[in-house]
C-alpha angles and dihedrals in degrees: 000000000000115000117252090237098050120129128207130202123254096250092053090048091050092051091050094049093044090054092052093047092049090050088054102040107017085235129102122223113273124238095264093047089051090051093051091047094050093046092048092048088055091051098252124151122241089254091054091047096050115000097180099066105014096157093050092048093051102040100034115019097031095040092052093042095055090048091050093051091044090056091048094049097037094233135084112272126193132176091257095047095043101105097042093048095048096044088050089052090051090054087055091064086101088057114136120210115212108196116199147134127251100255141093134308089011096067092052092050091047091059090057091047092048093054092051093044090050090059094057106024144342115297121214114195108215103195108190091200091062109138109254102198093100092093125245093328089081093057094039095050094046093051095042093051094045092052090052092055122094099184129049135193118190122197101210110200126161087261092051091048089065096043116122090196093061090056091053092047094049091048092051092047091047094050092046095051095044090050098043106028102019093231140082118273117270099251130175117189124203106197113205105214118221140182114263093035119239130227130220124239121238097260095047093045090056093054095046100044094092095038124106106248136198132189122229126195104151141009109292096037089100094067095091090055091047091053092051092045092055092049093047096050095043093046096039089225130131120261115281113276117270107254121233112271094016115152118267096020119137093268091055091043096053092079091038091079089065106037109014125259114268126205112263093261096045105057116179121229090241095226115141113214118185108239121234122259089269103042136180107278112275121206109232111242112168115285115039109235118248090240094048120122089210101069108113116206115223108211137240090012097063093047092047091053093049089052096042096053090063092060120096113262093003122179120194120186116198116192131178140120120272121300095019096118102263097137091043090055092046090052090053092049089054090047091054089049091051089052087062092051095258123147110243130193122186106207120188117193088210086077090067118093114237093251090062088072095055092090137016090234093058093047094049093047089051090050093050095048093047092052093046092051093048088053090049091243127138109256095235087176097154091056091067103028115089134167088226090076135043125257095261092052090049093050092046090050090050091056096038099043101031122013102038097044090050093062127067098200134055115280121221117200114197105200109196128184094016086157087091089073091060090068091066112067092183094067107020097091096045095045098050091039088059092053087050091050093051090051090052093046090064090056101049096085092218135119107304095024092104089060092053091046085069090064117083121180131206109188116193123192142153094217141000088234123242091274121113106234121199104268090221093053103035117105088203094085099048135061125028113328117210120183112184115219135190119287113269126229094274094049093049090049091049091050090051090054091051087058090052091252116138101195129180121242090254092055093051091047091050091050091050091050088055101043106003114219094312102159098215097042092045092051090045091055094047091048094055094044094046088050088051090237090133139000130245091255093047089054092054093048099042103035098093093044135089091248095050125101090261095052094107093046091051094045090054092055091045092053090051091050094048089054090057111048094183092052091047090051092049092050088047089059091052092050092051094061130066092202128063113275132197119244133189103280098245093052092047091049093051095046091049091049090052088052094241098118139028127215118251116178108309094336142058135241132187109284092239143339096272090067093044093053098042101040096033091069093046106040100038104055 
């Protein structure tokens, strides 16, 4: 560890602070701020730093700079306290984040982990059940401290596995480490085994597939993790590689999405039995299994998709905010295609490392190799990739001259989480323009069209991104558009019956006033009530509180809003009015894509009462 009396030079300190500020604001320090920082670090006065406009430098540039650094570090910074605060933050680079939920046995295990972490570094206990009604300081401090950590331990219980906050935190950690260190975060996972075993949703599985994982069944099982943690921190090396065939790796997790992932000593038989019309309650965890009794068809959309995928060169676009059933519908479209003998490939863009999106060439190479491997074909990428042509031509040739001729049946590509592409303005137009071009190739009726008729695309996204795509290149104005909406009264009533709940009309209407027909939130409520974990009245009273069953869901949204002050202010305006209000178009678009508002005429309103009650007391103070 660094000595407590170590000293660092000004340039190194500036680089460290600039990295933290960028992680917080997505903006680097400007030239004048850098000059003020370096001069202050060297003990100069404002007049010595910039003698021409001393008052402006002190009261404007310096004032804003110290506030900016304070937000990034999570503590108050002044010119006089600058060196001590930054050097203390540097010492915390061996800080170890322990991410857990406030429950047993997690809290008891955390105490053991904390003691070991304290002997080799500085533990930071990231309790995801931390009360978030302290304003934006809660979100800012959590993010600032996590971005200062280099090592991470996740206690993965069945409750943590369904946490929305843990997905947001892992994504933020991942992005920060890939940007700053060019490698994945050093993550150890202690999986608390349970009976019955629990499965991982798609997003969580993607983040954990490369992590070193350990199973825990009784006190003492954490010792192996503690030994590895000590070695990793002391040596400054990444966790040991995950051995082939180790439990909980991606290969083991692939089947987990269908049958649940058992602890190593409690293997399931793997047999899928279709549940009866009224089935045992099933905790919603992302994609609804094909054999589940709790998937609710939304007609006519589902039927239209099943019919469309059988048409040559089909393109289906499924759009909705998170947790609306997009991936579940895509899985059923692919299943219908398989029933016809088609080849199907589900392809999630969450599987791609961040560096893949740095260039169009890398992304298209990744796409080609993934598809070839799923078809059990040798990649042979260099046989079709040449510098004489652009990346789009090379990728098109790879499909036209290699992949499509090699298969005798239609091929359906289910592209999930394509939202990731919207974050990269340098590739978004070209990538989606390529999908549009493939769709149009199938309709030209010329030589080669029959090959492209084999290819059917299902594109799944939460938003179209606030990026104006060329109308002649965008795939979002061709094909079959499907926008998933909330369940209606009949669908909510039907889902209640499937849980063995025979509710009155008044009860269903009260529930829909509280949470609308939000598929995930409705299923979550029915599960807990069917399991007798809470009563109908307790649900109504506790839902908009930190301790209610939706506390994790609400904290995730609050964290996102606190990271975007303009968006939080816009949503605050919506909450302050009972009537629909007009917002600046980008803010309205983003809030709608997050699922926080619904469109009503030319204005927007909170999506349902749960959001008005919870966020109203936190954003409008």
